[in-house]
N, C-alpha and C positions, 0 to 999 in steps of 0.2 A: 948968908947961908953957911951952915957949918960944913966942914970938910967931910964929915960922915955922910950927910945927905947927898953931897955931890958924887961921892964914890958909889952909892947904891944904885943910882940910875933908875931907868924904867923897870927893869926886871927884878930889881931888889925891893921895890915898893910894894908892900902887902896891904895897903889901905884899900878897903872896899872888897876884900876877898870874901868876907862873910856874906855880904850882899849878893855877890855873884853866885856863890854856892846856894844861897836861898832861892835865887831866881831859877836855878837849874832844878832844884828839888821840889819846889812848890807845885808846879803843874803835875808832876808824877804823884805827889801826895794827894792833891785834890781829886785827880782821876781815880785813885785807889779808894778814897773815902766815898765818892759818889758811886763807884762800882759796887762796893760792899752794901751801901744803902739800897741801891736798885735791886740787887740780888736778894737782900733780906725782904724787901717789899714783895717781890715775886713769890718768895717762899711763904710769906704771910697770906697772900692771895690763894695759893694752892691749899694751905691748911684751912683757910676759910671755906673754900669750895668743898673740901672733904667733910668739914663740919656740917655744912648745909646739906650735903648729900646724905649724911648719916641721919640728920634730923628728918628729912623727907622720907628716908627709908622706913622710919618708924610709922609715918603716916601711911605708907604703902602696906605695911603689916596690918594696920587697922582697917584700911580700905583698899583691898587688892584691885578694885575696879578703876583706879586712877589710870589715866592714859598718859602718853608721852608729853602732850601739850600741858596738861595740868602739872605734871612732875617738873617739867622745865620751868614753868611759871613760878612754882613754889620755891625752887632752888634759887632762881634769879631774884625773887623777892627777899629771900633771906640774905643774899649777897649785896643787896642794894645799899645797906648802911655800912658794911664792914669791908667790902672788897669790890673789885671790878665785876659787875654782873655780866660782862660780855663773855659768856661761856656757852658751850654747846653741850647739852645733856641729852643722852639717848636712853631709852628704856626698852629692855628686851625681856620676854618671858620665856624661860627655858624649862623644859621638862627633863628631869634626870631620873636615874633609878631610885634616888632617895626622896624625890618629890619635885615640886614646882619651885623654881627660883626666879625672882625678879632681879635683873642685873641692870644697874644704872651705871653709865659711863659718862664721866664729865671730862671735857677737853678745854683747857685754858691756854690760850696763846698770849704770850707776853713778849714785849721787847725790852731788853735791858740796854739803856742808853747811857754811855759814859762820855762825859765831856772830852772833846778833842780826840775821841776814839770812835770807831764805828759802832752802830747799833746792832745788837745781836738778838735775833728772834729765838725764843724758846717756846716749846709746846709741851705742856704737862698733861698727863692723862691719869685719871684716878677712877677706880671701879669699886662699887659697893654692891654686894650681893645680899638679898633678903630671901630667906626661906618662907614661902607663902604657906599659910595654913591649908590643910586639905578641905576641899569643898564638901 
């Protein structure tokens, strides 16, 4: 062995430092990537819920006799292929000074799960108002 290696000793040896740094950074990086993915998926589901509610609001405009069960079924059917259909949709008919309004409120509950970190429950609410034609 050379005299240079003997003098460096244990604390002067830097072999494997990159592997050690990688081992420290990798779990944080993976958790960050999965967290961004989960949050993006939750936002996609919320946007899909909003789209489905806007689509059904046009049907309410054409057929104001739709009840809450029919509206909820139609929204969930639209969400079946593109997002999680596990939402709660309520329908209210409100009379205002300017006319009658049908108000749909959709509640979407999601859990954002990040590996090695706790799961965070989120609840999104979106509302769509439709001005109903005068009878």
